[in-house]
C-alpha positions in Angstrom: -33.6 10.4 -28.0 -30.0 11.3 -27.1 -29.5 13.3 -23.6 -25.7 14.5 -22.6 -24.7 15.4 -19.4 -27.9 16.2 -18.0 -28.7 16.5 -14.2 -31.3 14.7 -12.9 -30.3 14.8 -9.5 -33.1 14.8 -6.5 -35.5 14.2 -9.4 -38.7 12.3 -8.8 -39.1 10.2 -11.5 -41.1 7.5 -10.1 -43.1 5.0 -12.5 -42.8 6.7 -15.2 -42.3 4.7 -19.2 -39.1 5.6 -21.1 -38.4 3.3 -24.6 -35.6 3.7 -26.4 -33.8 6.9 -25.1 -30.0 7.1 -24.4 -28.5 8.5 -21.9 -24.3 9.9 -21.7 -23.1 10.9 -18.8 -25.7 11.5 -16.7 -26.3 12.1 -13.0 -28.7 10.4 -11.4 -27.9 11.1 -8.0 -30.8 10.3 -5.2 -32.6 10.4 -8.1 -36.3 8.2 -7.3 -36.9 6.1 -10.1 -39.1 3.6 -8.2 -41.2 2.1 -10.8 -39.0 3.3 -13.8 -39.9 0.6 -16.3 -37.2 1.4 -19.5 -37.7 -0.7 -22.8 -34.8 -0.2 -25.2 -32.9 2.5 -23.5 -29.1 3.0 -23.2 -27.7 4.4 -20.3 -23.2 5.2 -20.6 -20.8 6.2 -17.8 -24.1 7.3 -15.8 -23.9 7.9 -12.3 -26.9 6.0 -10.3 -25.6 7.0 -6.7 -28.0 6.3 -3.4 -30.9 6.0 -6.7 -33.7 4.0 -5.2 -35.0 1.1 -8.5 -37.0 -0.6 -6.7 -39.4 -2.6 -8.5 -38.4 -1.2 -11.3 -38.6 -3.0 -14.7 -36.0 -3.0 -17.7 -36.0 -5.0 -20.8 -34.0 -5.1 -23.6 -31.7 -1.7 -21.8 -28.3 -1.4 -21.9 -26.3 0.1 -18.8 -22.3 0.3 -20.0 -20.2 1.4 -17.8 -22.1 3.4 -15.5 -21.8 3.6 -11.5 -24.1 2.8 -9.3 -23.1 3.5 -5.4 -25.3 2.5 -2.3 -28.0 2.2 -5.4 -31.8 0.4 -4.3 -32.4 -2.4 -7.0 -34.7 -4.6 -5.0 -37.3 -5.9 -6.7 -36.3 -4.8 -9.9 -36.3 -6.4 -13.1 -34.0 -6.8 -15.6 -34.3 -8.9 -18.8 -31.9 -9.9 -22.0 -30.4 -6.7 -20.6 -26.5 -5.5 -20.0 -24.6 -4.5 -17.2 -21.0 -4.3 -19.3 -18.6 -3.3 -17.9 -20.5 -1.7 -14.4 -19.7 -1.4 -10.9 -22.3 -1.7 -8.7 -21.1 -0.7 -4.2 -23.2 -1.3 -1.0 -25.9 -1.1 -3.3 -29.1 -3.3 -1.7 -29.6 -6.3 -5.0 -32.3 -8.3 -3.2 -34.5 -9.9 -5.1 -33.2 -8.8 -8.0 -34.1 -10.4 -11.0 -32.3 -11.7 -13.9 -32.7 -12.8 -17.0 -30.6 -13.2 -20.0 -28.7 -10.4 -18.7 -25.0 -9.8 -19.4 -22.4 -8.9 -16.9 -20.1 -9.3 -18.5 -16.6 -6.4 -16.7 -19.7 -5.9 -13.4 -17.5 -4.6 -10.9 -19.8 -6.3 -7.8 -17.1 -7.0 -5.4 -18.8 -7.6 -2.4 -22.5 -7.7 -3.7 -24.7 -9.6 -1.6 -26.9 -12.0 -3.9 -26.9 -14.8 -1.2 -30.0 -16.9 -3.2 -30.5 -15.3 -6.1 -31.4 -17.0 -10.0 -28.3 -15.5 -11.7 -28.9 -18.9 -14.2 -27.4 -19.6 -17.7 -25.7 -15.9 -17.0 -22.9 -14.1 -18.6 -20.7 -13.1 -16.1 -17.1 -12.8 -18.0 -14.4 -11.4 -16.2 -16.7 -9.9 -13.8 -15.0 -9.1 -10.3 -17.1 -11.2 -8.1 -14.4 -10.6 -4.8 -16.1 -10.9 -2.0 -19.2 -11.8 -3.3 -21.4 -13.4 -1.0 -23.4 -16.0 -3.4 -24.4 -18.5 -0.6 -26.9 -21.3 -2.4 -27.1 -18.8 -5.0 -28.4 -20.7 -8.5 -25.6 -20.2 -11.2 -26.6 -23.2 -13.0 -25.1 -22.5 -16.6 -24.0 -19.8 -16.0 -21.3 -18.3 -17.5 -18.0 -17.3 -15.0 -14.7 -17.5 -17.6 -12.2 -14.9 -16.2 -14.0 -13.8 -12.8 -12.4 -12.5 -10.1 -13.4 -14.7 -7.7 -11.1 -14.0 -5.0 -13.1 -14.9 -1.1 -16.7 -15.0 -3.3 -18.6 -17.6 -1.2 -20.7 -20.5 -3.3 -21.5 -22.4 -0.2 -24.5 -24.2 -1.1 -24.5 -22.4 -4.6 -26.0 -24.2 -7.3 -23.3 -24.9 -10.0 -24.5 -27.1 -12.2 -23.1 -26.8 -16.0 -21.2 -23.4 -14.6 -18.0 -22.2 -15.9 -15.5 -21.1 -13.8 -11.1 -21.0 -14.5 -9.2 -23.1 -12.3 -7.9 -20.1 -10.2 -11.8 -19.5 -9.5 -11.8 -22.6 -8.7 -8.5 -22.0 -5.9 -9.7 -18.7 -4.9 -14.2 -18.9 -3.5 -15.5 -21.2 -1.2 -17.7 -23.8 -2.8 -17.3 -26.2 0.3 -21.8 -27.5 0.0 -22.0 -26.2 -3.7 -23.3 -28.6 -6.3 -20.8 -29.0 -9.3 -21.0 -31.4 -11.8 -18.6 -34.0 -13.1 -16.5 -31.5 -15.1 -16.7 -29.0 -12.7 -15.0 -31.6 -9.8 -12.4 -32.7 -12.1 -11.5 -29.2 -12.6 -11.4 -28.8 -8.7 -9.4 -31.6 -7.6 -6.7 -30.5 -11.1 -6.3 -27.2 -9.5 -5.4 -28.0 -5.9 -2.9 -30.2 -7.1 -4.8 -33.5 -7.3 -3.9 -36.3 -10.1 -7.1 -37.7 -11.5 -7.7 -40.9 -13.2 
């Protein structure tokens, strides 16, 4: 079922179950989507401004180039989903569960994901500038090409994570746990000669 350009502003769709639906350029501004369950759905270029997605569950659902502004995603669960190119501004993201979710090119500048579990997630070329990832679990996460200026990783677990030299210089890593390869790359990125 393809739904194109539909206006769901202020709609109350609490607890609905959607399977295999495709939404293109739809507007969910201020919609109540609490408890929504999606499976195999796609949302492309959709707007989620001040939308309540709290306690929703999403499996194998893609949010492509969508915009979330001041949306509530607390207690939402995303499993095997994609946020490719989607932008999140001033959203309530805690607590959130992300499992095997692709955040490539996601705009999470200034996001508060403190103590979040982002283990093994793909965050390639994501914008995480000024994001708060203190004490987050980022083990085995792929942060290749991510924009990390001002990103806070204090106390985070970055064991096995992949970070570029720029990210190692621009982010705050004090107290973060890293593996030996990242420690050597960090030293080299800061101009130290290792050997």
